[in-house]
C-alpha positions as a Python dict, from the first residue, in 0.01 Angstrom:
ca = {
    (1, 'M'): (0, 0, 0),
    (2, 'A'): (-192, -301, -23),
    (3, 'N'): (-512, -357, -235),
    (4, 'T'): (-825, -502, -94),
    (5, 'T'): (-1028, -774, -262),
    (6, 'G'): (-1376, -857, -99),
    (7, 'G'): (-1252, -653, 202),
    (8, 'K'): (-967, -842, 272),
    (9, 'P'): (-623, -697, 235),
    (10, 'T'): (-399, -816, -46),
    (11, 'T'): (-14, -798, -92),
    (12, 'E'): (213, -786, -405),
    (13, 'K'): (265, -1171, -344),
    (14, 'D'): (-106, -1219, -341),
    (15, 'N'): (-134, -1026, -691),
    (16, 'K'): (137, -1233, -831),
    (17, 'S'): (-28, -1554, -723),
    (18, 'L'): (-362, -1444, -853),
    (19, 'A'): (-219, -1333, -1197),
    (20, 'K'): (-20, -1679, -1232),
    (21, 'S'): (-350, -1860, -1168),
    (22, 'T'): (-529, -1664, -1425),
    (23, 'G'): (-259, -1702, -1675),
    (24, 'K'): (-170, -1360, -1696),
    (25, 'N'): (90, -1107, -1474),
    (26, 'E'): (214, -757, -1467),
    (27, 'K'): (443, -851, -1771),
    (28, 'M'): (128, -874, -1998),
    (29, 'G'): (69, -512, -1982),
    (30, 'N'): (95, -283, -2288),
    (31, 'N'): (469, -256, -2300),
    (32, 'E'): (697, -278, -2579),
    (33, 'F'): (751, -657, -2574),
    (34, 'H'): (360, -715, -2546),
    (35, 'K'): (322, -490, -2861),
    (36, 'F'): (596, -678, -3042),
    (37, 'F'): (433, -994, -2947),
    (38, 'V'): (92, -894, -3074),
    (39, 'D'): (252, -750, -3396),
    (40, 'E'): (431, -1085, -3458),
    (41, 'L'): (70, -1277, -3391),
    (42, 'K'): (-58, -1055, -3662),
    (43, 'D'): (200, -1155, -3909),
    (44, 'I'): (133, -1519, -3855),
    (45, 'Y'): (-234, -1478, -3859),
    (46, 'W'): (-171, -1314, -4218),
    (47, 'A'): (34, -1636, -4302),
    (48, 'E'): (-213, -1885, -4188),
    (49, 'K'): (-490, -1708, -4372),
    (50, 'H'): (-310, -1711, -4693),
    (51, 'L'): (-180, -2071, -4638),
    (52, 'V'): (-511, -2199, -4600),
    (53, 'K'): (-603, -2063, -4950),
    (54, 'A'): (-290, -2193, -5115),
    (55, 'L'): (-329, -2552, -4967),
    (56, 'P'): (-606, -2669, -5208),
    (57, 'K'): (-404, -2546, -5506),
    (58, 'M'): (-122, -2755, -5386),
    (59, 'K'): (-368, -3065, -5318),
    (60, 'K'): (-493, -3029, -5697),
    (61, 'A'): (-142, -2999, -5829),
    (62, 'A'): (-35, -3329, -5633),
    (63, 'T'): (20, -3641, -5814),
    (64, 'S'): (14, -3877, -5525),
    (65, 'T'): (-319, -3921, -5360),
    (66, 'E'): (-130, -3956, -5019),
    (67, 'L'): (18, -3613, -5065),
    (68, 'A'): (-326, -3485, -5164),
    (69, 'S'): (-464, -3602, -4871),
    (70, 'A'): (-194, -3470, -4665),
    (71, 'F'): (-273, -3133, -4819),
    (72, 'E'): (-651, -3153, -4761),
    (73, 'K'): (-583, -3260, -4384),
    (74, 'H'): (-340, -2984, -4345),
    (75, 'T'): (-591, -2732, -4510),
    (76, 'Q'): (-837, -2837, -4212),
    (77, 'E'): (-561, -2817, -3965),
    (78, 'T'): (-469, -2480, -4085),
    (79, 'Q'): (-818, -2343, -4031),
    (80, 'T'): (-811, -2460, -3676),
    (81, 'H'): (-476, -2272, -3661),
    (82, 'I'): (-665, -1958, -3759),
    (83, 'E'): (-923, -2013, -3503),
    (84, 'T'): (-671, -2088, -3229),
    (85, 'L'): (-485, -1733, -3312),
    (86, 'E'): (-837, -1558, -3291),
    (87, 'Q'): (-855, -1714, -2935),
    (88, 'V'): (-515, -1587, -2872),
    (89, 'F'): (-628, -1241, -2956),
    (90, 'S'): (-927, -1262, -2734),
    (91, 'L'): (-731, -1381, -2443),
    (92, 'L'): (-496, -1064, -2496),
    (93, 'G'): (-806, -826, -2525),
    (94, 'E'): (-699, -777, -2907),
    (95, 'K'): (-909, -778, -3196),
    (96, 'P'): (-753, -1023, -3465),
    (97, 'A'): (-596, -830, -3730),
    (98, 'T'): (-348, -934, -3993),
    (99, 'K'): (10, -770, -4094),
    (100, 'K'): (146, -879, -4420),
    (101, 'C'): (380, -1164, -4368),
    (102, 'D'): (664, -1115, -4640),
    (103, 'A'): (829, -1458, -4552),
    (104, 'M'): (487, -1654, -4613),
    (105, 'E'): (428, -1446, -4909),
    (106, 'G'): (759, -1548, -5073),
    (107, 'L'): (717, -1909, -4959),
    (108, 'L'): (387, -1929, -5112),
    (109, 'A'): (513, -1762, -5439),
    (110, 'E'): (797, -2037, -5450),
    (111, 'A'): (527, -2309, -5410),
    (112, 'N'): (355, -2163, -5720),
    (113, 'S'): (687, -2163, -5908),
    (114, 'I'): (750, -2507, -5837),
    (115, 'I'): (401, -2597, -5985),
    (116, 'D'): (464, -2377, -6296),
    (117, 'D'): (820, -2524, -6334),
    (118, 'T'): (725, -2889, -6311),
    (119, 'D'): (536, -3135, -6508),
    (120, 'K'): (178, -3240, -6419),
    (121, 'D'): (150, -3578, -6310),
    (122, 'T'): (503, -3649, -6212),
    (123, 'M'): (685, -3736, -5869),
    (124, 'I'): (903, -3456, -5944),
    (125, 'R'): (640, -3192, -5903),
    (126, 'D'): (528, -3379, -5557),
    (127, 'A'): (906, -3392, -5446),
    (128, 'G'): (902, -3017, -5512),
    (129, 'L'): (562, -2975, -5337),
    (130, 'I'): (692, -3138, -5030),
    (131, 'L'): (995, -2920, -5058),
    (132, 'A'): (782, -2596, -5054),
    (133, 'A'): (531, -2752, -4798),
    (134, 'Q'): (825, -2822, -4554),
    (135, 'K'): (962, -2477, -4607),
    (136, 'V'): (636, -2332, -4483),
    (137, 'E'): (621, -2580, -4190),
    (138, 'H'): (966, -2489, -4068),
    (139, 'Y'): (884, -2136, -4101),
    (140, 'E'): (570, -2187, -3887),
    (141, 'I'): (776, -2412, -3636),
    (142, 'A'): (1012, -2114, -3589),
    (143, 'T'): (758, -1861, -3544),
    (144, 'Y'): (511, -2075, -3315),
    (145, 'G'): (819, -2188, -3095),
    (146, 'T'): (939, -1835, -3055),
    (147, 'L'): (573, -1692, -2977),
    (148, 'R'): (516, -1962, -2728),
    (149, 'A'): (855, -1874, -2556),
    (150, 'F'): (749, -1513, -2556),
    (151, 'A'): (407, -1590, -2402),
    (152, 'Q'): (571, -1808, -2135),
    (153, 'N'): (823, -1523, -2053),
    (154, 'M'): (526, -1289, -2027),
    (155, 'G'): (376, -1533, -1794),
    (156, 'N'): (49, -1580, -2005),
    (157, 'T'): (14, -1978, -1965),
    (158, 'D'): (-330, -1987, -2153),
    (159, 'V'): (-175, -1820, -2472),
    (160, 'E'): (150, -2042, -2411),
    (161, 'D'): (-66, -2349, -2414),
    (162, 'L'): (-260, -2265, -2738),
    (163, 'L'): (68, -2177, -2905),
    (164, 'Q'): (232, -2495, -2802),
    (165, 'Q'): (-80, -2701, -2960),
    (166, 'T'): (-16, -2544, -3277),
    (167, 'L'): (352, -2586, -3262),
    (168, 'E'): (311, -2965, -3197),
    (169, 'N'): (60, -3004, -3483),
    (170, 'E'): (308, -2802, -3720),
    (171, 'K'): (579, -3036, -3611),
    (172, 'A'): (369, -3346, -3677),
    (173, 'T'): (295, -3222, -4044),
    (174, 'D'): (657, -3194, -4109),
    (175, 'V'): (710, -3540, -3989),
    (176, 'A'): (412, -3666, -4205),
    (177, 'L'): (547, -3475, -4527),
    (178, 'T'): (905, -3635, -4471),
    (179, 'E'): (741, -3974, -4421),
    (180, 'I'): (539, -3938, -4747),
    (181, 'A'): (868, -3827, -4944),
    (182, 'E'): (1088, -4117, -4797),
    (183, 'A'): (814, -4366, -4868),
    (184, 'S'): (824, -4348, -5254),
    (185, 'I'): (803, -4012, -5391),
    (186, 'N'): (1170, -3916, -5372),
    (187, 'E'): (1308, -4256, -5531),
    (188, 'T'): (1041, -4230, -5799),
    (189, 'A'): (1130, -3868, -5881),
    (190, 'S'): (1503, -3957, -5890),
    (191, 'E'): (1423, -4225, -6175),
    (192, 'E'): (1191, -3980, -6377),
}
């Protein structure tokens, strides 16, 4: 049976076309995959909210001004990631909520251990901080890449685009950390 919109009959094909143009389709319902997707969004939302609190401590612990600046920049970017996730929740008709992310909790605990186990004002500490930060970035890259693919599969291009933006930012941060490490920190650390 055809639906009507504004007095005109619509077909299943018309509904799919309309759904695609609005960034949603029949797959974005309340099915189990959608619920799983939302649950994983809650997980990365928790992760980002905790990372934004941890980065200032990492900045303070850094010896290199370049590394400290990178942590400061990523703190601001992480706040943007939080806001982007809030937009994603809104697009999905969901209230932003967190679910404890065991992976991020462990990664941040490891960063704290590196700070505790290394001497202040050394490049060894900075090398360790970069290691910890890149572990976080790789976790985020894996998560955002998969969530973007999920959104694409469900036909939600608006959500897909937002997650892609964050994914690209996480990749750029990882590259920037590598460049900082390779410019001088790793070499100096190996000589300390």
